[in-house]
C-alpha positions as CSV (number, residue, x, y, z in Angstrom):
1,M,-70.3,82.2,65.2
2,T,-67.2,82.8,66.6
3,L,-64.5,85.1,64.3
4,H,-61.4,84.4,63.4
5,R,-58.6,86.2,65.1
6,S,-54.8,86.6,64.0
7,S,-52.6,85.1,66.0
8,G,-50.8,88.2,66.3
9,E,-47.2,87.2,64.8
10,W,-47.4,90.5,62.8
11,R,-43.8,90.3,61.8
12,L,-44.2,87.0,59.9
13,G,-47.7,88.2,58.5
14,L,-45.8,91.1,56.9
15,V,-42.9,89.2,55.4
16,L,-45.6,86.9,54.1
17,A,-47.8,89.6,52.2
18,L,-44.9,90.7,51.4
19,I,-43.8,87.5,49.2
20,T,-47.6,87.3,47.7
21,V,-47.0,90.6,46.8
22,L,-43.7,89.5,44.7
23,L,-45.1,87.2,43.3
24,W,-48.4,88.2,42.1
25,G,-46.6,91.2,41.0
26,V,-44.7,89.1,38.2
27,L,-47.8,86.7,37.7
28,P,-49.5,88.1,34.9
29,I,-46.4,88.2,32.6
30,P,-45.8,84.6,32.5
31,L,-49.7,84.2,31.7
32,K,-49.8,86.5,29.1
33,V,-47.2,84.6,27.2
34,V,-48.9,81.3,28.3
35,L,-52.6,82.8,26.7
36,Q,-51.2,83.6,23.2
37,A,-51.2,79.7,22.6
38,A,-54.3,78.4,25.2
39,D,-57.3,79.2,26.2
40,V,-58.3,80.3,29.8
41,Y,-60.3,77.4,30.7
42,T,-57.6,75.1,30.3
43,V,-54.6,77.0,31.4
44,T,-56.7,77.7,34.8
45,W,-57.3,74.1,34.9
46,F,-53.8,72.9,34.5
47,R,-52.6,75.6,37.3
48,F,-55.4,74.1,39.9
49,L,-54.8,70.6,39.0
50,L,-50.7,70.8,39.6
51,S,-51.1,72.7,42.7
52,F,-53.4,70.2,44.0
53,G,-51.2,67.8,42.7
54,L,-47.8,69.3,44.6
55,L,-50.1,70.2,47.7
56,T,-51.0,66.3,48.0
57,V,-47.6,65.0,47.9
58,Y,-46.0,68.0,50.4
59,L,-49.1,67.4,53.0
60,G,-48.9,63.4,52.2
61,I,-45.2,63.1,53.6
62,R,-45.4,65.4,56.3
63,Q,-48.8,63.4,57.0
64,Q,-50.6,66.3,57.3
65,L,-54.0,65.7,54.7
66,P,-57.0,66.7,56.2
67,S,-58.6,64.0,58.1
68,W,-62.4,62.4,57.2
69,Q,-63.3,63.7,61.0
70,T,-61.8,67.2,60.0
71,L,-63.6,67.3,56.7
72,R,-67.0,66.3,58.1
73,S,-66.6,69.4,60.8
74,L,-65.8,72.0,58.3
75,R,-68.2,74.8,57.2
76,L,-69.5,73.5,54.0
77,D,-71.1,76.8,52.8
78,L,-68.1,78.7,53.5
79,L,-66.1,75.9,51.7
80,T,-68.2,76.0,48.9
81,I,-67.8,80.2,48.8
82,A,-64.3,80.2,48.7
83,T,-63.7,77.6,46.5
84,V,-66.1,78.5,43.7
85,S,-65.1,82.4,44.0
86,L,-61.0,81.8,43.8
87,A,-62.3,79.4,40.8
88,V,-64.2,82.3,39.2
89,N,-61.9,84.9,40.1
90,Y,-59.0,82.7,38.3
91,L,-61.3,82.4,35.2
92,F,-62.2,86.2,35.7
93,F,-58.5,87.8,35.7
94,L,-57.3,85.5,32.7
95,K,-60.5,86.6,30.5
96,G,-59.4,90.2,31.6
97,L,-55.9,90.0,31.0
98,N,-56.2,88.4,27.9
99,A,-58.2,91.3,26.6
100,T,-55.9,94.1,28.3
101,S,-52.5,94.0,29.6
102,P,-50.5,93.0,32.6
103,S,-50.3,96.3,34.5
104,N,-54.1,97.4,33.6
105,A,-55.4,94.1,35.0
106,Q,-52.8,94.8,38.3
107,V,-55.1,98.0,38.4
108,I,-58.4,97.0,38.4
109,I,-58.0,94.2,40.2
110,Q,-56.6,96.5,43.5
111,L,-60.2,96.6,44.5
112,A,-59.8,93.2,45.7
113,P,-57.5,93.9,48.8
114,V,-59.6,97.1,48.9
115,L,-62.9,95.1,49.8
116,M,-60.9,92.5,51.8
117,G,-59.6,95.0,54.1
118,M,-62.9,97.0,54.3
119,G,-64.3,92.9,55.2
120,G,-61.7,92.7,57.5
121,L,-62.9,96.4,59.5
122,F,-66.5,95.2,59.1
123,V,-66.7,91.7,59.6
124,F,-63.8,91.0,61.6
125,K,-64.4,93.5,64.1
126,E,-60.6,94.6,63.3
127,R,-59.6,98.4,64.3
128,Y,-57.3,100.8,62.7
129,H,-56.0,103.6,64.8
130,L,-55.3,107.3,63.7
131,R,-51.9,107.0,61.8
132,Q,-53.4,104.1,59.9
133,W,-56.5,105.8,59.0
134,L,-53.6,108.7,57.8
135,G,-52.4,105.9,55.7
136,L,-55.1,105.0,54.3
137,S,-56.1,108.4,53.0
138,V,-52.3,108.7,51.9
139,L,-52.6,105.0,50.0
140,A,-56.0,106.1,48.6
141,F,-54.9,109.5,47.0
142,G,-51.3,107.6,45.8
143,M,-53.9,105.1,44.2
144,T,-55.8,108.2,42.7
145,L,-52.5,109.1,40.8
146,F,-51.1,106.2,40.1
147,F,-53.8,104.9,38.4
148,N,-54.8,108.1,36.7
149,D,-52.9,107.4,33.7
150,Q,-54.3,103.7,33.5
151,L,-57.9,105.8,33.5
152,Q,-57.2,107.9,30.7
153,V,-56.2,104.2,28.8
154,L,-60.0,103.1,29.7
155,A,-61.4,106.1,28.4
156,G,-60.9,105.8,24.9
157,A,-60.4,101.9,25.0
158,S,-62.2,99.5,22.6
159,A,-65.0,97.4,23.5
160,A,-62.9,94.6,23.9
161,Y,-60.8,96.3,26.1
162,L,-63.3,97.4,27.9
163,L,-65.3,94.1,28.7
164,G,-62.0,92.9,29.4
165,S,-61.8,95.6,32.3
166,F,-65.6,94.6,33.3
167,W,-64.2,91.2,34.0
168,L,-61.4,92.3,35.6
169,L,-63.7,94.1,38.0
170,L,-65.8,91.0,38.3
171,A,-62.7,89.2,39.5
172,A,-61.7,91.6,42.2
173,I,-65.4,91.1,43.9
174,V,-65.3,87.6,44.0
175,W,-61.7,87.0,45.1
176,A,-62.4,89.4,48.2
177,A,-65.3,86.9,48.9
178,Y,-62.7,84.3,48.7
179,A,-60.5,85.5,51.3
180,L,-63.1,86.7,54.0
181,A,-64.5,83.1,53.6
182,Q,-60.7,81.4,53.6
183,K,-60.0,83.7,57.0
184,Q,-62.8,82.3,58.7
185,L,-62.2,78.9,57.8
186,L,-58.7,78.9,59.3
187,Q,-60.9,78.7,62.4
188,Q,-61.1,74.8,61.6
189,L,-58.5,73.7,59.2
190,S,-54.8,75.0,58.4
191,S,-54.2,77.3,55.9
192,P,-52.4,74.5,53.7
193,G,-55.1,71.9,54.1
194,I,-58.0,74.7,53.1
195,M,-56.2,75.0,49.6
196,W,-55.8,71.5,49.3
197,L,-60.0,71.5,49.2
198,I,-60.0,74.8,46.9
199,Y,-57.2,73.3,44.6
200,G,-58.8,70.2,44.2
201,G,-62.2,71.7,44.0
202,S,-61.6,74.3,41.4
203,A,-59.7,71.6,39.6
204,L,-62.7,69.4,39.4
205,L,-64.9,72.4,38.3
206,F,-62.8,73.1,35.2
207,T,-62.3,69.6,33.9
208,P,-65.0,69.8,31.7
209,L,-64.1,73.0,30.1
210,A,-60.1,71.9,29.6
211,A,-59.0,71.2,26.5
212,P,-55.7,69.0,27.8
213,T,-54.8,68.4,24.1
214,A,-54.3,72.1,23.4
215,L,-51.0,72.0,25.9
216,F,-49.2,70.0,22.9
217,N,-48.9,73.1,21.0
218,L,-47.1,75.1,23.9
219,T,-43.6,75.9,23.0
220,G,-40.9,75.0,25.3
221,F,-41.0,78.7,26.1
222,Q,-44.4,78.4,27.0
223,W,-44.2,75.3,29.0
224,T,-41.7,77.2,31.2
225,M,-44.2,79.7,31.7
226,L,-47.2,77.7,32.1
227,I,-45.5,75.6,34.6
228,F,-44.2,78.9,36.6
229,S,-47.3,80.4,36.9
230,A,-48.8,77.0,38.6
231,F,-45.9,77.3,41.0
232,N,-46.6,80.6,41.7
233,T,-50.2,80.1,42.8
234,L,-48.8,77.2,45.0
235,L,-46.5,80.0,46.9
236,A,-48.6,82.5,46.1
237,Y,-51.4,81.3,48.1
238,G,-49.8,79.2,50.6
239,A,-48.1,82.5,51.8
240,F,-51.3,84.9,51.6
241,A,-53.5,82.3,53.6
242,E,-50.2,82.2,56.4
243,A,-50.6,85.6,56.2
244,L,-54.4,86.3,57.0
245,D,-53.6,83.5,59.7
246,R,-51.3,86.0,61.4
247,W,-52.5,88.9,60.8
248,D,-55.5,91.3,60.6
249,A,-56.9,91.2,57.2
250,S,-57.4,94.7,56.7
251,R,-53.4,95.1,57.2
252,V,-52.9,92.3,54.5
253,S,-54.5,94.1,52.2
254,A,-52.6,97.4,52.7
255,V,-49.2,95.7,52.1
256,L,-51.3,93.6,48.8
257,S,-51.8,97.3,47.2
258,L,-48.3,97.2,46.5
259,T,-48.6,94.7,44.1
260,P,-49.4,96.8,40.5
261,I,-46.2,98.8,41.5
262,I,-44.1,95.2,40.9
263,T,-46.1,94.4,37.8
264,M,-45.2,98.1,36.3
265,G,-41.3,97.6,37.5
266,A,-41.5,94.0,36.0
267,V,-43.2,95.0,32.6
268,F,-40.8,97.9,32.4
269,M,-37.6,96.0,33.0
270,I,-38.7,93.0,30.4
271,S,-40.0,94.9,27.7
272,G,-36.7,96.7,27.6
273,L,-34.9,93.5,27.7
274,F,-37.3,91.6,25.1
275,P,-39.0,94.1,23.4
276,A,-40.9,91.8,21.2
277,M,-42.5,90.2,24.3
278,L,-44.0,92.8,26.0
279,T,-44.6,96.8,25.7
280,A,-44.6,99.1,28.7
281,D,-47.4,101.1,29.6
282,A,-46.4,105.0,29.9
283,M,-46.3,106.5,32.9
284,T,-46.6,110.2,33.9
285,W,-44.4,112.2,36.5
286,L,-47.8,112.2,38.3
287,G,-48.1,108.1,38.2
288,L,-44.6,108.0,39.9
289,M,-45.6,110.2,42.7
290,G,-48.8,108.2,43.4
291,A,-46.7,104.7,43.5
292,M,-44.6,106.5,46.1
293,L,-47.5,108.0,48.3
294,V,-49.0,104.2,47.8
295,V,-45.9,102.5,49.4
296,S,-45.7,105.5,52.2
297,G,-49.7,105.0,52.9
298,S,-49.4,101.0,53.1
299,A,-46.0,101.1,55.2
300,S,-48.3,103.5,57.7
301,I,-51.3,101.2,57.6
302,A,-49.3,97.7,57.7
303,L,-46.9,99.0,60.9
304,G,-48.9,101.5,62.0
305,K,-49.8,101.0,66.0
């Protein structure tokens, strides 16, 4: 089997990865708001369905919808793995987020890009040089310090909180499977075409479990957050897929490690402006030092030659 090779446009890949980080970093906040009034199955179904509809219109206008001949030539095993894995990731992430907090969710889900990065090294035979291995060491140490506060929370958490964290751990594992399968699918189809198939398949999977009438109970603000989360899905995964096409998976994964820093910053800002909506998790000076090391280590991996 011929393995996918990135196009080498690393600067564009870096920009796309940073866009993904920003979008994923703020995503848990609107989702937490929506989950106050709707179940995880319906929210997940709506996000996939709206993303599928918007992408259908976009690809249709540009006359880029995959042809039947292209679809017949696809690796159905990889497409199935990518679709089911992303669908399960969405479900488990929401279940975990609903039982814990946005900051905790982003901390645990960071196992996902780590696994994707390891997959890039071992599956796609990508290579790190000395500077990047040093950057990985700094990144790992920084994440240990950064996550120290959250690990202390887990140590004294309730059973429901621990179960939510377990769902997040599973979400991270299946997401890595999705990401690696999608990267290989780029050999046969463009990233928008792949996401169109994945969104449509995932929406179909959740249709029997969704309760669309529950959405009528949402307030105007909750509807705004739900629609934002759907657009976030479309834009973030579009940017992520394009980043994978242009850059090594191991380097994209290093940039994604910045996501929880964006989340905690956004939570801190919103909790200050709207304290009734969210409560920011406390962070010690060790956590702040870890955040700086995560940024420097990530930059070393992403930009190292």
